C-alpha positions as CSV (number, residue, x, y, z in Angstrom):
1,M,-11.7,-71.8,49.1
2,E,-10.8,-74.4,46.6
3,L,-7.4,-74.6,45.4
4,T,-6.4,-74.8,41.7
5,V,-3.2,-74.8,39.9
6,G,-1.6,-71.5,39.4
7,D,-3.1,-70.0,42.8
8,V,-0.4,-67.7,44.4
9,L,-0.9,-67.9,48.2
10,E,0.9,-66.5,51.1
11,G,1.8,-69.4,53.8
12,K,4.0,-70.1,56.6
13,I,6.9,-73.0,56.9
14,K,5.6,-75.5,59.4
15,S,8.0,-78.1,59.4
16,I,11.4,-79.0,57.1
17,T,12.6,-82.4,56.1
18,N,15.4,-83.4,54.0
19,F,13.2,-83.6,50.8
20,G,11.1,-80.3,51.3
21,A,9.3,-78.1,53.4
22,F,5.4,-78.2,54.4
23,V,3.7,-74.9,54.4
24,A,0.3,-74.0,56.3
25,L,-2.1,-72.4,53.8
26,P,-5.0,-70.6,54.4
27,E,-8.2,-72.2,55.8
28,N,-6.0,-74.8,57.7
29,K,-4.9,-76.5,54.5
30,T,-1.4,-77.7,54.1
31,G,1.3,-78.1,51.1
32,M,4.5,-79.1,50.4
33,V,7.4,-77.6,48.8
34,H,9.8,-80.3,47.2
35,I,13.6,-79.4,47.7
36,S,13.8,-79.0,43.9
37,E,11.0,-76.2,43.8
38,V,12.7,-74.1,46.3
39,A,15.2,-71.9,44.3
40,N,16.4,-71.4,40.7
41,A,19.7,-72.8,41.8
42,Y,20.8,-76.3,43.3
43,V,19.8,-76.7,46.9
44,S,21.8,-79.4,48.9
45,D,20.5,-78.4,52.1
46,I,17.0,-76.9,52.4
47,R,17.5,-75.6,55.7
48,Q,20.0,-73.0,54.2
49,H,17.0,-71.4,52.3
50,L,14.3,-71.8,54.6
51,T,13.3,-71.8,58.1
52,E,10.3,-72.7,60.3
53,G,7.9,-70.1,61.1
54,Q,9.2,-68.0,57.8
55,D,6.6,-66.4,55.6
56,V,6.6,-67.3,52.2
57,K,5.1,-66.7,48.9
58,V,4.0,-69.9,47.0
59,V,2.2,-71.2,43.8
60,V,0.3,-74.2,43.6
61,I,1.8,-76.6,41.0
62,G,-0.1,-79.7,41.5
63,L,-3.1,-81.3,43.1
64,E,-2.7,-85.0,43.4
65,N,-4.6,-87.3,45.7
66,G,-5.4,-84.6,48.1
67,K,-2.0,-83.6,48.2
68,V,-0.9,-80.0,47.5
69,N,2.3,-79.3,45.7
70,L,3.8,-76.0,45.9
71,S,6.5,-74.1,44.6
72,I,8.6,-70.9,45.6
73,K,11.0,-70.9,42.9
74,R,8.3,-70.2,40.1
75,L,7.4,-66.9,41.5
76,Q,11.2,-65.9,41.3
77,P,12.6,-64.3,38.2
78,R,14.4,-66.8,36.1
79,P,18.4,-66.2,36.1
80,V,19.9,-65.0,33.0
81,R,21.9,-67.3,31.3
82,E,25.1,-66.6,29.4
83,N,24.4,-66.4,26.1
84,A,27.2,-67.1,22.8
85,S,28.2,-63.4,22.6
86,H,29.7,-63.5,26.0
87,R,31.5,-66.5,25.5
88,E,33.4,-65.3,22.5
89,N,34.6,-62.3,24.3
90,R,36.3,-64.7,27.0
91,P,39.9,-65.7,26.6
92,A,40.8,-69.2,25.3
93,P,42.1,-71.8,27.7
94,E,45.8,-72.4,27.2
95,G,46.6,-74.5,24.4
96,R,43.7,-73.3,22.2
97,A,43.7,-71.0,19.5
98,Q,42.7,-67.4,20.0
99,N,41.1,-66.8,16.7
100,R,37.7,-68.1,16.2
101,P,36.0,-68.5,13.2
102,V,33.1,-66.3,12.2
103,A,29.9,-68.0,11.6
104,A,28.7,-68.3,7.9
105,A,25.3,-66.9,7.0
106,P,22.7,-69.6,7.4
107,A,22.3,-71.8,4.4
108,P,19.0,-71.0,2.4
109,A,16.3,-73.4,3.4
110,P,16.3,-76.4,1.0
111,T,13.2,-76.7,-1.6
112,P,10.4,-78.8,-0.8
113,K,10.4,-82.6,-1.9
114,T,7.3,-83.3,-4.2
115,A,5.0,-86.4,-3.2
116,D,6.9,-88.6,-5.8
117,Q,10.3,-87.9,-4.4
118,L,9.4,-88.4,-0.5
119,F,7.4,-91.6,-1.8
120,E,10.7,-92.8,-3.5
121,E,13.0,-92.2,-0.5
122,K,10.6,-94.1,1.9
123,L,10.3,-97.0,-0.4
124,K,14.4,-97.0,-0.7
125,A,14.5,-97.1,3.1
126,F,11.8,-99.7,3.3
127,M,14.0,-102.0,0.8
128,A,17.0,-101.6,2.5
129,E,15.7,-102.4,5.7
130,S,13.8,-105.6,4.5
131,D,16.6,-106.7,2.7
132,S,18.9,-106.5,5.9
133,K,16.1,-108.4,7.8
134,I,16.0,-111.3,5.3
135,A,19.7,-111.5,5.1
136,A,19.8,-111.8,8.9
137,C,16.9,-114.5,8.7
138,K,18.9,-116.5,6.0
139,Q,22.0,-116.4,8.3
140,Y,19.9,-117.5,11.1
141,S,18.3,-120.5,9.4
142,D,21.8,-121.4,7.6
143,R,23.2,-121.6,11.2
144,S,20.4,-123.6,12.3
145,R,20.4,-126.1,9.6
146,G,24.2,-126.8,9.8
147,R,23.9,-127.8,13.5
148,R,21.3,-130.5,12.8
149,R,23.4,-132.4,10.2
């Protein structure tokens, strides 16, 4: 069986290191789950999440130079993040105002600029940059001439 990225496999943890876990895969193949691919939360000690001999479900996330990179966390549901509506209902920290401003309606999209307007803006930007470079060159050459005399 040829492995491809995206394959979901069952395996068994062979060994655990500080940086990841090696997983025995079907057909005597071995892959590694990096510590960052173990769980959706920060993992400081991989041994708190995995044990040797544990059966795990993994997904192939990379095949590089004969090495098989695996992930456990990509098969887990993503954690729900707190959204803005929940934040607004929390009490404000001490010393901060309790009344929060209500967001205004979004501004209407600006009208698209014409080709002439775009060209004029680009020309102004180019001229400003050019003038500043010329001024820097003159200043440098004036300093150089002053030292020679």
